[in-house]
DSSP file (Angstrom, degrees, kcal/mol; ACC not computed):
  #  RESIDUE AA STRUCTURE BP1 BP2  ACC     N-H-->O    O-->H-N    N-H-->O    O-->H-N    TCO  KAPPA ALPHA  PHI   PSI    X-CA   Y-CA   Z-CA
    1    1 A M              0   0    0      0, 0.0    19,-1.9     0, 0.0    20,-0.2   0.000 360.0 360.0 360.0  21.5  -92.6   68.5   92.7
    2    2 A D        +     0   0    0     17,-0.2     2,-0.3     1,-0.1    17,-0.1   0.828 360.0  23.3 -69.1 -29.6  -96.3   69.2   93.0
    3    3 A N  S    S-     0   0    0     15,-0.1     2,-0.3    16,-0.1    -1,-0.1  -0.967  81.9-113.0-135.9 150.6  -96.2   68.5   96.7
    4    4 A E        +     0   0    0     -2,-0.3     2,-0.3    -3,-0.1    14,-0.2  -0.648  53.2 142.7 -76.9 139.5  -93.7   68.6   99.5
    5    5 A F  E     -A   17   0A   0     12,-1.5    12,-4.0    -2,-0.3     2,-0.3  -0.950  34.6-135.1-161.2 177.7  -92.9   65.1  100.8
    6    6 A E  E     -A   16   0A   0     -2,-0.3     2,-0.3    10,-0.3    10,-0.2  -0.973  14.5-178.4-142.2 157.6  -90.1   63.0  102.2
    7    7 A W  E     -A   15   0A   0      8,-2.3     8,-3.4    -2,-0.3     2,-0.6  -0.955  31.8-106.3-148.2 165.6  -88.9   59.4  101.8
    8    8 A T  E     -A   14   0A   0     -2,-0.3     6,-0.2     6,-0.2     5,-0.1  -0.870  32.4-136.4-101.2 121.8  -86.1   57.3  103.2
    9    9 A H    >   -     0   0    0      4,-3.3     3,-2.6    -2,-0.6    30,-0.1  -0.249  31.4-101.9 -67.1 160.1  -83.2   56.6  100.8
   10   10 A E  T 3  S+     0   0    0      1,-0.3    -1,-0.1     2,-0.1    30,-0.0   0.721 124.7  59.4 -58.2 -20.6  -81.8   53.0  100.6
   11   11 A S  T 3  S-     0   0    0      2,-0.2    -1,-0.3     1,-0.0     3,-0.1   0.559 122.2-106.7 -83.3  -8.8  -78.9   54.3  102.9
   12   12 A G  S <  S+     0   0    0     -3,-2.6     2,-0.3     1,-0.4    -2,-0.1   0.331  76.7 135.2  98.3  -6.5  -81.4   55.2  105.6
   13   13 A I        -     0   0    0     -5,-0.1    -4,-3.3     1,-0.1     2,-0.5  -0.577  56.5-125.5 -77.6 136.0  -81.1   59.0  105.0
   14   14 A I  E     -A    8   0A   0     -2,-0.3     2,-0.5    -6,-0.2    -6,-0.2  -0.724  23.1-158.6 -84.4 125.9  -84.4   60.9  105.0
   15   15 A I  E     -A    7   0A   0     -8,-3.4    -8,-2.3    -2,-0.5     2,-0.5  -0.902   2.8-157.1-106.0 129.3  -84.8   62.9  101.8
   16   16 A K  E     -A    6   0A   0     -2,-0.5     2,-0.5   -10,-0.2   -10,-0.3  -0.920   2.6-152.7-110.6 131.8  -87.2   65.9  101.8
   17   17 A R  E     -A    5   0A   0    -12,-4.0   -12,-1.5    -2,-0.5     2,-0.2  -0.898   9.3-150.4-105.0 125.9  -88.7   67.2   98.6
   18   18 A L        -     0   0    0     -2,-0.5   -15,-0.1   -14,-0.2     2,-0.0  -0.528  27.6 -98.2 -87.3 158.8  -89.7   70.8   98.5
   19   19 A S     >  -     0   0    0     -2,-0.2     4,-2.4     1,-0.1     5,-0.2  -0.333  34.4-109.2 -69.7 159.7  -92.6   72.1   96.3
   20   20 A K  H  > S+     0   0    0    -19,-1.9     4,-2.7     1,-0.2     5,-0.2   0.905 119.7  52.6 -56.6 -44.3  -91.8   73.7   92.9
   21   21 A E  H  > S+     0   0    0    -20,-0.2     4,-2.0     1,-0.2    -1,-0.2   0.907 110.5  46.8 -61.4 -42.9  -92.7   77.1   94.3
   22   22 A N  H  > S+     0   0    0      2,-0.2     4,-2.9     1,-0.2    -1,-0.2   0.889 112.7  49.8 -66.7 -39.4  -90.4   76.8   97.3
   23   23 A V  H  X S+     0   0    0     -4,-2.4     4,-2.5     2,-0.2    -2,-0.2   0.940 111.2  48.1 -64.9 -47.4  -87.5   75.5   95.1
   24   24 A L  H  < S+     0   0    0     -4,-2.7     4,-0.3     1,-0.2    -1,-0.2   0.894 116.9  43.4 -61.6 -39.7  -87.8   78.4   92.6
   25   25 A S  H >< S+     0   0    0     -4,-2.0     3,-0.8    -5,-0.2    -2,-0.2   0.930 114.7  48.8 -69.7 -46.8  -88.0   80.9   95.4
   26   26 A L  H 3< S+     0   0    0     -4,-2.9    -2,-0.2     1,-0.2    -3,-0.2   0.876 118.6  37.7 -63.2 -40.7  -85.2   79.4   97.5
   27   27 A Y  T >< S+     0   0    0     -4,-2.5     3,-2.3    -5,-0.2    -1,-0.2   0.296  79.9 137.0 -99.2   9.5  -82.7   79.1   94.5
   28   28 A N  T <  S+     0   0    0     -3,-0.8     3,-0.1    -4,-0.3    -3,-0.1  -0.392  81.7   6.7 -58.8 122.8  -83.6   82.3   92.8
   29   29 A G  T 3  S+     0   0    0      1,-0.3    -1,-0.3    -2,-0.2     2,-0.3   0.445 107.9 114.4  84.7   0.1  -80.3   83.9   91.7
   30   30 A H  S <  S-     0   0    0     -3,-2.3    -1,-0.3     1,-0.0     2,-0.3  -0.703  74.2-103.5-103.4 155.1  -78.2   80.9   92.7
   31   31 A E        -     0   0    0     -2,-0.3     2,-0.5    -3,-0.1    38,-0.1  -0.578  36.1-144.7 -70.2 136.8  -76.1   78.5   90.7
   32   32 A I        -     0   0    0     -2,-0.3     2,-0.4    33,-0.0    38,-0.3  -0.910  11.7-160.3-108.0 130.8  -77.9   75.2   90.3
   33   33 A A        -     0   0    0     -2,-0.5     2,-0.2    37,-0.1    36,-0.0  -0.911   9.1-139.2-113.7 138.7  -75.8   72.0   90.2
   34   34 A S        +     0   0    0     -2,-0.4    20,-0.1     1,-0.1     3,-0.1  -0.617  27.8 161.0 -89.8 151.9  -77.0   68.7   88.9
   35   35 A H        -     0   0    0     -2,-0.2     2,-0.3     1,-0.2    23,-0.1   0.267  54.4 -36.9-132.5 -94.6  -76.3   65.4   90.6
   36   36 A T        -     0   0    0      1,-0.1    18,-0.2    21,-0.1    -1,-0.2  -0.961  42.3-124.2-138.4 159.5  -78.4   62.3   89.8
   37   37 A L  S    S+     0   0    0     16,-0.5    -1,-0.1    -2,-0.3    17,-0.1   0.916 107.1  19.8 -67.7 -46.7  -82.0   61.6   89.1
   38   38 A T  S    S-     0   0    0      2,-0.0    -1,-0.2     0, 0.0    15,-0.0   0.282  99.6-115.7-113.6   9.6  -82.8   59.0   91.8
   39   39 A H        +     0   0    0      1,-0.2     2,-0.1    14,-0.1    -2,-0.0   0.797  61.2 160.3  60.8  29.3  -80.0   59.6   94.3
   40   40 A T        -     0   0    0      1,-0.1     2,-0.4   -31,-0.1    -1,-0.2  -0.368  49.6-100.6 -78.4 159.4  -78.7   56.1   93.6
   41   41 A Y        -     0   0    0      1,-0.1    -1,-0.1     2,-0.1     0, 0.0  -0.679  27.7-155.0 -75.4 132.6  -75.2   54.9   94.3
   42   42 A L    >   +     0   0    0     -2,-0.4     3,-2.3     2,-0.1    -1,-0.1   0.685  60.1 108.6 -86.4 -18.3  -73.2   55.0   91.1
   43   43 A E  T 3  S+     0   0    0      1,-0.3     3,-0.1    -3,-0.0    -2,-0.1  -0.397  89.5  14.2 -60.5 129.4  -70.7   52.3   92.1
   44   44 A G  T 3  S+     0   0    0      1,-0.3    -1,-0.3    -2,-0.1     2,-0.2   0.370  98.1 126.0  86.8  -5.0  -71.4   49.2   90.1
   45   45 A K    <   -     0   0    0     -3,-2.3    -1,-0.3     1,-0.1     2,-0.1  -0.564  63.5-111.9 -84.0 151.3  -73.7   50.9   87.6
   46   46 A S     >  -     0   0    0     -2,-0.2     4,-2.4     1,-0.1     5,-0.2  -0.331  28.5-108.0 -74.1 163.4  -73.1   50.7   83.9
   47   47 A E  H  > S+     0   0    0      1,-0.2     4,-2.8     2,-0.2     5,-0.2   0.902 121.9  53.0 -58.5 -41.1  -71.9   53.7   81.9
   48   48 A A  H  > S+     0   0    0      1,-0.2     4,-2.1     2,-0.2    -1,-0.2   0.902 109.3  48.4 -62.3 -41.5  -75.4   53.8   80.3
   49   49 A E  H  > S+     0   0    0      2,-0.2     4,-2.3     1,-0.2    -2,-0.2   0.907 112.8  48.3 -65.2 -41.8  -77.1   53.8   83.7
   50   50 A I  H  X S+     0   0    0     -4,-2.4     4,-2.3     2,-0.2     5,-0.2   0.939 111.8  48.6 -64.1 -47.5  -74.8   56.6   85.0
   51   51 A L  H  X S+     0   0    0     -4,-2.8     4,-3.0     1,-0.2     5,-0.3   0.884 110.4  52.0 -61.5 -38.6  -75.3   58.7   81.9
   52   52 A F  H  X S+     0   0    0     -4,-2.1     4,-2.5    -5,-0.2     5,-0.3   0.945 109.5  49.4 -61.2 -47.9  -79.1   58.3   82.2
   53   53 A E  H  X S+     0   0    0     -4,-2.3     4,-1.4     1,-0.2   -16,-0.5   0.911 117.1  41.2 -57.3 -44.9  -79.0   59.4   85.9
   54   54 A L  H  X S+     0   0    0     -4,-2.3     4,-2.1   -18,-0.2    -2,-0.2   0.926 116.9  46.2 -71.9 -46.3  -76.9   62.5   85.1
   55   55 A R  H  X S+     0   0    0     -4,-3.0     4,-2.8    -5,-0.2     5,-0.2   0.920 112.6  48.6 -65.2 -45.1  -78.7   63.5   81.8
   56   56 A E  H  X S+     0   0    0     -4,-2.5     4,-2.4    -5,-0.3    -1,-0.2   0.887 111.9  49.0 -66.7 -37.8  -82.2   63.1   83.1
   57   57 A D  H  X S+     0   0    0     -4,-1.4     4,-2.4    -5,-0.3    -1,-0.2   0.935 112.9  47.6 -65.2 -44.7  -81.5   65.1   86.3
   58   58 A K  H  X S+     0   0    0     -4,-2.1     4,-2.4     1,-0.2    -2,-0.2   0.925 112.4  49.6 -61.0 -45.4  -79.9   67.9   84.3
   59   59 A K  H  X S+     0   0    0     -4,-2.8     4,-2.2     1,-0.2    -1,-0.2   0.919 111.1  49.0 -60.7 -45.4  -82.8   68.0   81.8
   60   60 A N  H  X S+     0   0    0     -4,-2.4     4,-2.3     1,-0.2    -1,-0.2   0.903 111.9  48.7 -62.4 -42.0  -85.4   68.1   84.6
   61   61 A L  H  X S+     0   0    0     -4,-2.4     4,-2.8     2,-0.2     5,-0.2   0.895 109.8  51.9 -66.1 -39.4  -83.5   71.0   86.3
   62   62 A E  H  X>S+     0   0    0     -4,-2.4     4,-1.3     1,-0.2     5,-1.0   0.900 111.6  47.3 -63.6 -39.8  -83.3   72.9   83.1
   63   63 A N  H  <5S+     0   0    0     -4,-2.2    -2,-0.2    -5,-0.2    -1,-0.2   0.904 114.0  47.7 -66.2 -40.8  -87.0   72.5   82.5
   64   64 A L  H  <5S+     0   0    0     -4,-2.3    -2,-0.2     1,-0.2    -1,-0.2   0.927 122.4  32.1 -65.9 -47.0  -87.8   73.6   86.1
   65   65 A F  H  <5S-     0   0    0     -4,-2.8    -1,-0.2     2,-0.2    -2,-0.2   0.495  99.9-131.7 -93.5  -5.0  -85.5   76.7   86.2
   66   66 A N  T  <5S+     0   0    0     -4,-1.3     2,-0.3    -5,-0.2    -3,-0.2   0.891  74.1  87.4  55.3  44.2  -86.0   77.5   82.5
   67   67 A R  S   <S-     0   0    0     -5,-1.0    -2,-0.2    -6,-0.2     2,-0.2  -0.975  87.1 -79.9-160.2 165.0  -82.2   77.9   81.9
   68   68 A E        -     0   0    0     -2,-0.3     2,-0.6    -3,-0.1    -9,-0.1  -0.503  35.8-148.4 -72.6 136.0  -79.1   75.9   81.1
   69   69 A I              0   0    0     -2,-0.2   -36,-0.1   -11,-0.1    -7,-0.1  -0.933 360.0 360.0-103.7 123.0  -77.6   73.9   83.9
   70   70 A K              0   0    0     -2,-0.6    -1,-0.1   -38,-0.3   -37,-0.1   0.436 360.0 360.0 -97.7 360.0  -73.8   73.6   83.6
């Protein structure tokens, strides 16, 4: 999150990444929800792959916001 940038997901959707400063400001005081680390489709993934996607995203968000993400 050092720089804002964008990329195209495998589905063709453009994903935009905000800078850390913008994210912290934008979500200040809001509930933060975790989803997946790489925005991958979970269908067809193994349980281990799914758990990795969920755990790593949650861990990264907790580090970023310095609080527990439920």
